[in-house]
N, C-alpha and C positions, 0 to 999 in steps of 0.2 A: 309316605315318608313325613316324619315328624318335622313340624316348624321348629323343633329345638335342634335341628341340625344346622350346620353353618351354611350362612348365605352370602351370596355375593350379587352383583346386578347382572341384568341379561345382556346389555351392550353397553357400548361407551356412551358417555355423557359429557357434553362440551358446555363450559360456562367461560364468558368472556366479560371483564369488567376492570374496574381499577382497585389498586390497593388502598385501603383506609388511610394508613399512615404513610406509605411511600408516594402515594398518588401516581403511580405508574401502571400502565397497561399490562393486563396479565391474561393469558389464556390458560384454563385448567381443564383437564380431561379426566374423569373418572373411569376406569377400566375394570373389567371384571378380573378376578384373580382365583388362583386355586385354593382349595381348602388348606387351612394351617398357614396361609401365607401371612395372615393378618393386614392391617392397614400399613401401606408403604407409600412414601412421598418420593418422587423422582423429579430433580430439575433438570428439564430438557434443554435450558440453555447453557448447560454445562456439559462437557463430554467425559469427565471422569470425577470419582468421589462424589457423585451426585444423588446417591440414596440417602434419605434421612428417615429415620424410624420415629414414629410418635411415641415416646416413652417418657414417662415421669423424670427419669435420670437424663434424658436428652434436654430438658427444658433449660434453655440459657438465659431466657428472660421472661418474666411474667408481669412486667410493668406494662400496664394499658391493654396488653394483649398476651397471648401465649406464643412464644418463639421456641421452636425445636433446632438443634444444630446437630451435625455429625461431628467426628472426631478431627475432620479436616476444616472445621469452621463453616461449613455450608449451611445456610439457613432457610427455614421456611416460618413465615409469621402469620399471626391472625388465624390460626387453624381452628380455633374453638367452635366457630358456628357450624363449620363443615363437619367436624368431629362429633359435635352434639347431635346433627342430623343423622350420622351414621350408627351413632348409638341407638338414638331413640328408634330407628327403622329396623335395627338388628342386623346390620350389615357387618358381617364378620371378616370379610376378605375384600381388599380392592387395592388396585395401583393407581395412584393420583399423580398425573403427570402435570408439571407446572412449569412456565417458562419465565418465571421471575420469582422474587423472594418472598412474595406475600399472597396470601389467598385473596381473590376478589371479594370485596365487601358486598357487592351486589345491592340488596335493599337494606343491608344492616342486620338482617336475621338470618334464620335457616329456612325460610319460607321457600325460596327458589331451588334450593338444594333438594329439600323434601319433595317439591313438586317434580322435579327432573327425575329423582329416583323413582318416584311412583309411577311416573309415565312409562319408563322402560321395564319396570318390573324387578322382580329378584328371582334368582336361581338357587334353589335349595339342594345342597349336596347330601351324600351319604354320611359324610364326617359329623360325629356329633360335637355340639358346643361344649365349651370350657367355661367355666365361671370362677370367680374369685369371692370365697365366703369369708366374711369378716367374722373372727373368733373371739377377739377381745375388744372392748371400747378403747379407742385411742383418741386424744384430744389434742388440740393445738391452740394456744391463746397468745394474741398479740395485742396487749392493751384492751381496747373495747371490742376489737375483732376476736370473734371464737368460732372454732369449727370442731365438730366431732363425728366419729362414725362408730357405731356399735353392732352387734349381731343382729340379724333379723331373719325370719324364717324363710320367706318365700319371694321377697321383692327388694328393689332399690327405692327406698323411700327419701325423699329430699324434702327438708323443712327449712326453707330459707327466710331470713328477715333481713329487710333493708331499712336503714334509717339515715334520712337526709335532714339537714337544716333547712333546706329549700320547702317551703310550706306547701307547694303544689306536689312535689315527690313525697315527702314527709316520711311516715314509717308504713311500710308494706310488708306482708309476710304471705306467704302461700305454701302449700303442701301437695306434693305429687307422688304418686306411685308410679315410677318410670315405667314398668312393665305392665300397668293396668290402665293407668288413666288416659284420658283424652289429651294429648299433648299438642293439639292444634296451636292454642294460644302460647304454648311454650316456643314452638318453632317460629310463629309469626312475630314474635316481640323483638324489637329493634334496640340496637345499642343506642345509648343516650349520653347527653353531657350537658352541663350547665353553661349559658352563654357566656359568662365570665371565665370559663375554663378554655375557651375555644382558642384565645390569642396565646394563653400560656402553653397550650399544646403545640401550636405552630412555631413558637418561639424556641421550642425543644426539638424542632425538626419533624413533629409528629402530625398527624390529621391532615396531611397535604391534599389527600383525596376526600376529606370530609365534605358532606353536603346535606342539605335538608331532604335528598333523595336517598340517604343511607343512613341517617341517624336523627333521633329525636334531640331537638335542641330546646331546653327550658330557659326562659328569661323571666325572672321574677316569678309570677303567678300565670305566665302564659306559655303556651306550647307554640313555637314558631311554625311548626309544620302546618301546613294548610288543612289537612284532614284530620288533625289530633292524633288521639291515641287509637290503637287497634283493638285494645281490650283494657278492661278496668285496672289490671294489675301489670301493665306491660313493663314497667320498670323491674319489679321483683322478678317477674316471669323471664326477662331477658338474663338475669342474673343466674336463674336456674338453667336456662339454656347453656350459658358459660360453663357453669358447674358441671353439667352433663359431658360437654366436650372435653373438659379438663380431667374429668374422672376416666374417660375412655383412654387417657394416656397409661392406665394401668395395664392395657393390652386385651382385657376381657371384661364382659359384663361383671358388675359387682353385686353381691348380695348383702345388703346392710341398711342401716338407718343412718343418714346423714343430717345433722342438724347445724346450721350455720347462721351467724349474726354479723353483718356488715363485712362478710368476706368478699374475695375476689380471686382471680388467677393464682396469685401468689400464695394466698392461705390455703387453697386447696392443694396446691403442688407441695407446700410444707406439710400438711397432714398425710398425703400419700407417701411422701418420702419416709415419715415417721412410722407409717403402718408396715412399709416394707423393710425396714431396719431389722426385724424380728420375725422369724418364720413362725412363731407362736401367735402372731396377730391375725393370721389368715391361712387358708387352705385353696389350693387350686385344685378344682374338681372337674371331672368330665361326666357328662350325662350319658348313661349307657343305653337306657330304653329308646325304643323308637316313638313310643307314645306315653306321655305322662299326663296327670290331671292338671288343671289351671294351676293349683299349688305345686309348681313343678320341682321346688327344692326341697327334696326330702333325703335325708342322708343315706337311706337304705337304697336310694336309686343312684348313688353317686360313688365314683370309684376315685381315689386321690391318684395324683399324677407324680411320678418320682420326680 
């Protein structure tokens, strides 16, 4: 059976923690799901209208985190690290039950999500995966912030640049091939903020659950976290993790090359909305063969989905 068939997890995985912005205790369970289900969130603290689908058009806020809502206004926020883990590990189908409105921040990265999924393992179905293939270059510009996506033959490449006035963070850039690179440093990289921004966030009613145990805090030229950074490019690597999570709101893996400078949740969502405004910008494809070579995206091996 091909690894290119749809995957889910073998059994339930439970995570308990607090929400980064709400500061509320939350329990989250990832459950196996049938082929072609996709990723589904279910608010178990609510008895009706409690299903929320992670879709680019369901993003109701992209300020400081990604929040999705259904038509009844039921929300799930800070989904990006979990979605990034699911994307990177190739989990196509899962039911995510959560008893509050915000995904637990855990250690501020996707590390614990990845470890939990890796521990229980994955189940490969008979159903072939579907992919979104970018057909035309699309870009979105907002002042100094730029993001673009263009056709690529076999992979999702992410080229991300970070620019901060803070000397310690400075300018960082990294490039990954999502389906080929070792993503360990991406998964392990934590959310971060400047010390002077902590009070601003709290005054806005955000970061109520923030702590040095779940975020990197930079004060001047010093990292306040006791053990420092986990990897040399942890700042930009976390942005790549966020980007992966936000890209998965397209519903399927993407084949294309993304280049971003100084972007974030909002810019990625704006780009994807622009992509999906015109059917000529992309193709939704299904892989038919049971086994394909490593360079697995070849037009002759794919069938368009009506």
